[in-house]
C-alpha positions as CSV (number, residue, x, y, z in Angstrom):
1,X,0.0,0.0,0.0
2,X,1.2,3.5,-0.8
3,X,1.4,6.4,1.4
4,X,-0.1,9.9,1.2
5,X,2.4,12.7,1.9
6,X,1.0,16.2,2.5
7,X,3.0,19.3,1.9
8,X,1.8,22.7,3.1
9,X,3.2,26.1,3.4
10,X,1.7,27.7,6.6
11,X,2.1,30.8,8.7
12,X,3.0,30.8,12.4
13,X,-0.7,31.1,13.2
14,X,-1.7,28.1,11.0
15,X,-3.0,29.9,7.8
16,X,-2.6,27.8,4.7
17,X,-4.1,30.0,2.2
18,X,-2.7,30.6,-1.4
19,X,1.0,31.3,-0.3
20,X,1.7,34.4,-2.0
21,X,3.0,35.7,1.4
22,X,5.9,33.3,1.0
23,X,7.5,35.3,-1.7
24,X,9.1,37.7,0.8
25,X,11.1,35.1,2.3
26,X,12.6,33.5,-0.9
27,X,13.0,29.8,-1.4
28,X,16.0,28.3,0.6
29,X,17.7,25.5,-1.5
30,X,17.5,23.2,1.6
31,X,13.7,23.5,1.4
32,X,13.9,22.2,-2.2
33,X,15.9,19.2,-1.1
34,X,13.1,18.2,1.4
35,X,10.4,18.6,-1.3
36,X,12.5,16.6,-3.8
37,X,12.7,13.7,-1.2
38,X,9.0,13.9,-0.7
39,X,8.0,14.1,-4.4
40,X,10.8,11.6,-5.4
41,X,8.9,8.6,-4.1
42,X,5.4,9.8,-5.3
43,X,3.8,7.9,-8.1
44,X,0.9,10.3,-8.3
45,X,-0.3,13.7,-7.2
46,X,-3.6,13.9,-5.4
47,X,-5.4,17.3,-5.7
48,X,-8.6,19.0,-4.7
49,X,-10.4,20.8,-7.5
50,X,-9.6,24.4,-6.3
51,X,-5.8,23.5,-6.0
52,X,-5.9,21.8,-9.4
53,X,-7.5,24.8,-11.0
54,X,-4.6,27.0,-9.5
55,X,-1.8,24.6,-10.3
56,X,-2.8,23.9,-13.9
57,X,-2.1,27.3,-15.5
58,X,0.8,27.9,-13.1
59,X,2.7,24.6,-13.8
60,X,1.5,23.3,-17.2
61,X,3.6,25.8,-19.2
62,X,6.6,25.7,-16.9
63,X,9.8,23.8,-18.0
64,X,12.6,22.5,-16.0
65,X,14.6,25.7,-17.0
66,X,11.8,27.7,-15.3
67,X,11.6,25.5,-12.2
68,X,13.2,22.1,-11.3
69,X,9.9,20.9,-10.0
70,X,8.2,21.3,-13.5
71,X,8.8,17.8,-14.7
72,X,7.3,16.3,-11.6
73,X,4.1,18.3,-11.8
74,X,3.6,18.0,-15.6
75,X,4.7,14.4,-16.1
76,X,3.3,12.7,-13.0
77,X,-0.2,11.3,-13.0
78,X,-2.6,13.7,-11.3
79,X,-5.7,12.5,-9.5
80,X,-8.4,15.2,-8.8
81,X,-11.0,14.7,-6.1
82,X,-14.0,16.6,-7.4
83,X,-17.7,16.3,-7.9
84,X,-17.9,19.1,-10.3
85,X,-14.8,19.0,-12.5
86,X,-15.4,16.8,-15.5
87,X,-12.8,17.4,-18.1
88,X,-9.4,18.1,-16.8
89,X,-7.1,19.7,-19.5
90,X,-3.7,19.3,-17.8
91,X,-1.7,16.4,-19.1
92,X,-1.9,13.1,-17.2
93,X,-4.8,14.2,-15.1
94,X,-8.1,12.4,-14.2
95,X,-11.0,13.0,-12.0
96,X,-11.5,10.4,-9.3
97,X,-15.1,11.8,-8.4
98,X,-16.2,13.3,-5.1
99,X,-14.4,12.7,-1.9
100,X,-14.7,9.0,-0.8
101,X,-12.2,7.6,1.6
102,X,-12.5,4.1,0.1
103,X,-11.8,5.3,-3.3
104,X,-8.7,7.1,-1.9
105,X,-7.6,3.8,-0.1
106,X,-8.0,2.0,-3.3
107,X,-6.0,4.6,-5.2
108,X,-3.2,4.3,-2.7
109,X,-3.3,0.5,-3.3
110,X,-3.2,0.8,-7.1
111,X,-0.9,3.8,-7.5
112,X,1.4,3.8,-4.5
113,X,2.7,6.9,-2.8
114,X,0.7,10.1,-3.4
115,X,1.9,13.6,-3.0
116,X,-0.7,16.4,-1.9
117,X,0.0,20.1,-1.9
118,X,-2.5,22.8,-0.9
119,X,-5.9,21.2,-1.4
120,X,-6.9,22.1,2.2
121,X,-10.5,20.8,2.2
122,X,-9.2,17.5,0.8
123,X,-6.4,17.3,3.4
124,X,-8.7,17.9,6.2
125,X,-10.9,15.1,5.1
126,X,-7.8,12.8,4.5
127,X,-6.7,13.6,8.2
128,X,-10.2,13.0,9.7
129,X,-10.3,9.6,7.9
130,X,-6.7,8.6,8.9
131,X,-5.4,8.5,5.5
132,X,-2.4,10.9,5.8
133,X,0.9,9.1,6.4
134,X,3.0,12.2,6.8
135,X,2.6,15.9,7.1
136,X,5.4,18.1,5.6
137,X,4.8,21.6,7.1
138,X,7.0,24.7,6.1
139,X,6.1,27.2,8.9
140,X,6.8,30.8,7.8
141,X,7.6,33.4,10.5
142,X,4.6,35.6,10.1
143,X,0.9,35.7,11.1
144,X,-2.0,36.7,9.0
145,X,-4.8,36.5,11.7
146,X,-7.3,35.6,9.1
147,X,-7.5,32.8,6.4
148,X,-8.2,29.1,6.1
149,X,-6.2,26.9,8.6
150,X,-5.1,23.4,8.5
151,X,-6.9,22.4,11.6
152,X,-10.3,24.1,12.3
153,X,-11.8,24.8,15.6
154,X,-14.0,21.7,15.2
155,X,-11.3,19.2,14.0
156,X,-10.9,16.1,16.2
157,X,-7.9,16.1,18.5
158,X,-4.9,14.3,17.0
159,X,-1.3,13.4,18.1
160,X,1.6,13.2,15.9
161,X,5.2,12.0,16.0
162,X,8.1,14.2,14.8
163,X,9.6,12.6,11.8
164,X,11.9,15.4,10.8
165,X,12.7,19.0,11.3
166,X,15.0,21.7,10.0
167,X,15.5,25.4,10.3
168,X,16.4,27.6,7.3
169,X,18.3,30.8,6.8
170,X,15.1,32.6,5.7
171,X,13.3,32.0,9.1
172,X,11.2,29.1,7.8
173,X,10.9,26.0,9.9
174,X,10.3,22.5,8.4
175,X,8.3,20.0,10.5
176,X,7.6,16.5,9.3
177,X,5.0,14.6,11.2
178,X,3.6,11.2,11.2
179,X,0.1,10.5,12.9
């Protein structure tokens, strides 16, 4: 059975909104090493519809010269969890239908390791159903006070084990957790 590895950029107060606020901090090359390790084992990318619709125009035209991550995002099979998207146009993309934990378990069995980025509604559901095998959080040294958070006030309590951590020169902290 494969694993689901979730990657999120978040603020110190837990906001995981579209991370335009990360630009002021730059991207430390050591962060790229962690992401390369996470994506290196992934056989597929699992996305919610909103994140798919943000990623498709942003990544589909990028080349390796633009961003070393472009081949991963463009060549890897993408599985979109959506009850409304019917005709994905990004290469190697297919809709798996509305969220169904059993369908996700089956996908893990068939595909292997899955990488998830953003897709906060999907991630919350995956966490609630015990389907996340590791969280990869990059915590930025700022607060936004408002915006979507990874864990909402009505989320069930959960415990995690620290699987990895690092601190970068730009002030970002990496925290890898396993449930």
